C-alpha positions in Angstrom: 78.9 122.5 66.6 76.0 120.1 66.2 76.5 116.4 65.4 75.2 117.0 61.9 77.7 119.8 61.4 80.4 117.6 62.8 79.5 114.7 60.4 79.4 117.0 57.4 82.8 118.5 58.3 84.3 115.1 58.9 83.1 113.7 55.6 84.4 116.7 53.7 87.8 116.4 55.3 88.0 112.7 54.4 86.9 113.4 50.8 89.4 116.1 50.2 92.3 114.6 52.2 92.6 117.7 54.3 95.7 117.7 56.5 95.7 121.4 57.5 93.0 123.4 59.1 89.6 122.8 57.5 88.4 125.8 55.6 85.4 127.5 57.2 85.8 125.6 60.6 86.5 127.9 63.5 88.7 127.0 66.4 88.1 130.2 68.2 87.5 130.5 71.9 83.9 131.4 71.1 83.3 128.1 69.3 85.3 125.8 71.6 84.8 127.5 75.0 88.6 127.7 75.6 91.3 130.3 75.1 94.5 129.7 73.2 96.1 128.7 76.5 93.4 126.1 77.1 91.5 127.8 79.9 87.7 127.6 79.8 86.0 130.8 79.2 82.3 130.0 79.2 80.8 129.4 82.6 77.5 128.3 81.0 79.2 125.7 78.8 82.0 124.5 81.0 81.0 125.3 84.6 84.0 127.5 85.2 84.4 131.2 85.6 86.0 133.4 82.9 89.2 133.3 84.9 89.3 129.5 84.6 88.5 128.9 88.2 85.9 126.2 89.0 82.7 127.3 90.6 81.8 125.7 94.0 79.8 122.5 94.1 76.1 123.1 93.6 76.6 126.6 92.2 75.5 125.6 88.7 72.9 123.2 87.2 74.3 119.9 86.1 75.9 120.3 82.6 75.5 117.8 79.7 77.5 116.2 78.3 79.4 116.5 81.5 81.3 113.4 82.5 84.7 112.7 80.9 83.9 114.8 77.8 82.2 118.2 77.6 80.7 119.6 74.4 83.8 121.8 74.0 86.0 118.7 74.3 84.1 116.9 71.6 84.1 120.0 69.2 87.8 120.4 69.7 88.6 116.8 69.0 86.4 116.7 65.9 88.2 119.8 64.6 91.6 118.3 65.2 90.8 115.0 63.7 89.1 116.5 60.7 92.2 118.6 60.0 94.4 115.6 60.3 96.3 117.2 63.1 98.6 115.1 65.3 98.5 113.6 67.8 94.7 113.5 67.6 94.7 111.8 64.2 97.0 109.0 65.6 94.6 108.6 68.5 91.6 108.5 66.1 93.3 105.8 64.0 94.0 103.8 67.2 90.3 104.0 68.0 89.3 102.9 64.5 91.5 99.9 64.7 90.0 98.5 67.9 87.6 95.6 67.4 85.2 97.1 70.0 84.8 100.3 68.0 83.1 98.6 65.0 79.5 99.1 64.2 79.1 95.4 63.7 79.5 94.8 67.4 76.4 93.0 68.9 75.5 93.1 72.6 75.4 90.0 74.8 73.3 91.2 77.8 73.0 89.1 80.9 70.4 89.3 83.7 73.1 88.6 86.3 76.8 89.6 86.3 79.2 87.9 88.7 82.6 89.1 89.6 84.5 87.1 92.1 83.6 83.5 93.2 81.8 80.8 91.2 80.4 81.5 87.8 82.3 84.7 86.9 81.0 86.2 83.7 81.8 89.9 84.1 84.1 89.9 81.1 80.9 89.9 79.0 79.9 93.2 80.6 83.1 95.1 80.3 83.5 94.1 76.7 80.1 95.4 75.8 80.6 98.6 77.9 83.8 99.4 76.0 82.1 98.7 72.7 79.3 101.1 73.6 81.8 103.8 74.7 84.0 103.4 71.6 81.1 103.4 69.2 79.7 106.4 71.0 83.0 108.3 70.6 83.0 107.5 66.9 79.5 108.9 66.6 80.2 112.0 68.7 83.4 112.8 66.8 82.5 111.9 63.2 78.6 111.9 63.3 78.4 108.3 62.0 74.9 107.1 62.7 76.0 103.5 62.2 78.2 103.7 65.2 75.6 105.8 67.1 73.0 103.0 66.5 75.4 100.4 67.7 76.2 102.3 70.9 72.4 102.9 71.5 71.6 99.3 70.9 74.2 98.0 73.4 73.0 100.4 76.1 69.3 99.5 75.5 70.0 95.8 75.5 71.7 95.9 78.9 69.2 98.3 80.5 66.4 95.9 79.4 68.1 92.8 80.8 70.5 93.4 83.7 69.0 93.1 87.2 71.9 92.0 89.4 75.7 92.5 90.0 76.9 90.0 92.5 79.9 87.8 93.5 82.4 88.0 96.4 83.8 91.3 97.6 84.9 92.0 94.0 81.3 92.7 93.2 82.0 96.2 94.6 84.8 96.7 92.1 82.4 95.6 89.3 79.7 98.0 90.4 82.3 100.9 90.7 84.4 100.4 87.6 81.6 99.4 85.2 79.1 101.7 86.8 81.1 104.9 85.9 82.1 103.5 82.6 78.6 102.6 81.6 77.4 106.0 82.7 80.0 107.7 80.5 78.9 105.8 77.4 75.3 106.7 78.2 76.1 110.4 78.7 77.6 110.5 75.2 74.4 109.1 73.8 72.0 111.4 75.7 69.3 112.6 73.3 70.1 110.0 70.6 67.0 108.8 68.7 65.7 105.5 70.2 68.0 105.6 73.3 65.9 104.8 76.4 67.7 107.1 78.8 65.0 106.8 81.5 65.3 103.0 81.6 69.1 103.2 81.6 68.9 105.6 84.5 66.7 103.2 86.4 69.2 100.4 85.8 72.1 102.6 87.1 70.1 103.6 90.2 68.7 100.1 90.9 71.6 97.8 90.1 74.9 99.8 90.4 74.2 102.6 92.9 73.0 100.3 95.8 76.4 98.5 95.8 78.2 101.8 95.5 76.3 103.2 98.5 76.8 100.1 100.6 80.6 100.1 100.0 81.1 103.7 100.8 78.9 103.3 103.9 80.1 99.9 105.2 83.3 98.9 103.3 82.1 95.3 103.2 82.1 95.2 107.0 85.9 95.7 107.1 88.2 98.2 108.8 87.9 101.5 106.9 91.5 101.3 105.7 91.3 97.6 104.7 90.5 98.3 101.0 93.0 100.0 98.7 92.5 103.4 97.3 91.2 102.1 94.0 88.2 100.4 95.7 87.0 103.7 97.0 87.9 105.6 93.9 86.0 103.4 91.4 83.0 103.6 93.8 83.3 107.4 94.0 83.5 107.6 90.3 80.3 105.6 89.9 78.4 107.7 92.4 79.5 110.9 90.7 78.8 109.6 87.2 75.4 108.3 88.1 74.6 111.6 89.8 75.4 113.5 86.6 73.7 111.0 84.3 70.5 111.2 86.5 70.6 114.9 87.2 70.9 114.1 90.9 72.9 116.9 92.6 72.8 115.1 95.9 74.8 112.2 94.5 77.3 114.6 92.8 77.8 116.4 96.1 78.2 113.2 98.0 81.0 111.9 95.8 82.8 115.3 95.8 82.6 115.6 99.6 84.0 112.0 99.9 87.0 113.0 97.7 87.7 115.9 100.1 86.7 114.5 103.4 86.0 110.7 103.2 87.4 108.3 105.8 88.4 105.7 103.3 91.6 105.4 101.2 90.0 107.0 98.1 89.8 110.5 99.6 92.6 112.6 98.4 94.6 112.9 101.7 94.4 109.2 102.3 95.2 108.2 98.7 98.2 110.6 98.7 99.4 110.4 102.3 103.0 111.8 102.0 104.6 114.7 100.3 108.3 114.6 99.2 110.8 117.0 98.0 111.1 117.7 94.3 107.4 118.2 93.7 106.6 114.5 94.4 103.9 112.8 96.5 103.6 109.2 97.5 100.5 107.2 96.4 98.8 104.9 98.9 99.4 101.7 96.8 103.0 102.5 95.9 104.3 99.8 98.3 101.8 97.3 96.9 102.5 97.1 93.2 102.7 99.5 90.2 99.8 98.1 88.2 97.3 99.2 90.9 99.2 102.4 91.5 98.9 103.2 87.8 95.2 102.3 88.0 95.0 104.9 90.7 96.2 107.6 88.3 93.4 106.6 85.9 90.7 106.5 88.6 91.5 109.7 90.4 92.1 111.4 87.0 88.7 110.3 85.8 87.1 111.6 89.0 88.8 115.0 88.8 87.9 115.4 85.1 84.2 114.5 85.7 84.1 117.0 88.6 85.8 119.6 86.5 83.2 119.3 83.8 80.6 120.0 86.5 82.4 123.2 87.6 84.4 121.8 90.5 88.2 121.9 90.6 89.5 118.9 92.4 92.7 118.7 90.4 94.0 121.7 92.3 92.9 120.5 95.7 95.5 120.8 98.5 98.1 122.6 96.3 97.8 120.3 93.2 98.5 117.3 95.4 97.4 114.9 92.7 99.8 116.4 90.2 102.6 115.6 92.6 101.5 112.0 93.0 101.4 111.7 89.2 105.0 112.9 89.0 106.0 110.4 91.7 104.4 107.5 89.9 105.6 108.5 86.5 109.2 109.0 87.7 109.3 105.5 89.3 107.7 103.8 86.4 110.2 105.4 84.0 113.0 103.6 85.8 114.1 106.3 88.2 114.2 106.1 92.0 111.8 107.9 94.3 111.8 108.5 98.1 109.5 106.4 100.2 107.9 106.9 103.7 106.8 103.7 105.5 103.1 103.3 105.2 101.0 101.6 107.9 97.3 100.8 107.6 94.7 98.7 109.3 93.4 95.4 107.7 90.5 93.0 108.1 87.7 93.5 110.5 89.9 94.3 113.5 92.2 96.8 111.9 95.3 94.6 112.4 98.2 96.7 111.3 100.5 96.1 108.3 103.3 98.3 107.0 105.0 98.8 103.6 108.6 99.8 104.0 109.7 100.3 100.4 108.2 101.2 97.0 107.2 98.0 95.2 108.9 97.1 91.9 106.1 94.6 91.0 104.6 95.6 87.6 107.0 98.5 87.2 106.8 100.0 83.8 103.4 98.6 83.0 101.6 100.4 80.2 98.1 101.8 80.9 96.2 104.5 79.2 96.2 106.9 82.1 98.7 109.7 81.4 97.1 111.9 78.7 94.2 112.9 80.8 96.2 114.2 83.7 98.9 115.8 81.5 96.2 117.5 79.4 94.9 119.2 82.5 98.0 120.1 84.5 100.3 120.9 81.6 97.6 121.8 79.0 95.0 123.7 80.9 97.1 124.9 83.8 100.5 125.3 82.2 102.3 123.5 85.0 105.6 121.8 84.5 105.0 118.0 84.5 108.3 116.6 83.2 107.9 113.0 84.3 104.3 112.8 83.3 105.2 114.3 79.9 107.8 111.5 79.4 105.2 108.9 80.4 102.8 110.4 77.8 105.4 110.2 75.1 106.2 106.6 76.0 102.6 105.3 75.6 101.2 107.7 72.9 98.9 107.2 71.1 96.8 105.7 73.9 94.4 103.0 73.1 91.5 101.6 75.1 89.7 98.4 76.2 91.0 95.6 74.0 94.4 97.2 73.3 96.0 96.1 76.6 95.2 92.4 77.0 92.1 90.5 77.5 91.9 90.4 81.3 90.0 92.9 83.4 93.1 95.1 84.0 93.1 96.0 80.3 89.6 97.4 80.7 90.0 99.4 83.9 90.2 102.6 82.0 88.1 103.8 79.0 91.3 105.1 77.5 91.9 107.0 74.2 93.4 109.9 76.0 95.5 111.0 73.1 92.4 111.5 71.1 90.2 113.1 73.7 92.6 114.8 76.2 95.7 116.0 74.3 95.8 119.8 74.2 97.7 122.2 72.0 
């Protein structure tokens, strides 16, 4: 379905107050690229085989759009929203109500962004990124050129202005989190009239990627285990997203290899160090606090989804290890108890050891928009039982995005709106 077709369908639905399936709009596997069970069927469109198995890295050309949202995803969401189907309509309404999703948003680009230390101004960046993403979503789902123009103008303003991301060690967080989020907004606007993709790609390669590369290579000069899983994961996300955006298979492969084999805490076996009975697995930051542990669900979920849309199944790596971690985290944050294995790691520059001896209750029950994405894959695509994750989804549905979870940076760590974009059925 083209954007023009999507816009016409959407307008017709609004005009007639359609609440059932829209006449003349197909939801067949041929149109959406998925079967009724939610398994991808078109290798060309989705990068998976007819049996639903991901192709190996490098086996296919890079697919566009191919980060958090594929064309099949966008077509499916447009159809559900146009039909007034729930929960997608509730997710759409949540998007429409967000101040960042308005076509009146105006960019405030800066030449230098600072996170950590004196002169911090990074909130300007993450607010504009979320506005670009949310307006881009509105355009891709409804076809509204007013919102497309706003997303384009935000992206162009920053690519024509930003030259430096700096600060203390937190600059690496900024380069990772905002790097992959920025790339996702740009991927949605690929091909849009007036969007300077080439200049945006140069910004991503010249401003964000050097910090990503430095962190994965040197870890700020610290012991390899000093930085928590989320530091690696956001950096890996940015490398992967920039690779897709820039059609750079080497970067895509580098990020995926790090997920499988990296020495830092973001690689899957380090991020999820212990398996437990009952289909559970302990997250690396579980003894630290629950806010960052929940952030880990969002970061690893985003990485796996972007890889999936490039034909690589990391969700299923090591016997669905990530699914078991999601169940562990969801169970504890729903108020139930979980087992805990003492976790020891090296800190600082000399790898001085520290140990967590119990799961942390700090931030327990915090609400973050991280659950729909992982539930949509494991329960929706794969048909796996995810009872605790399903309960977590129900507790936060419909998920919002940046601007819906407070004004500090934690409220912008995920792009969100998973109910709209990731719910399946």
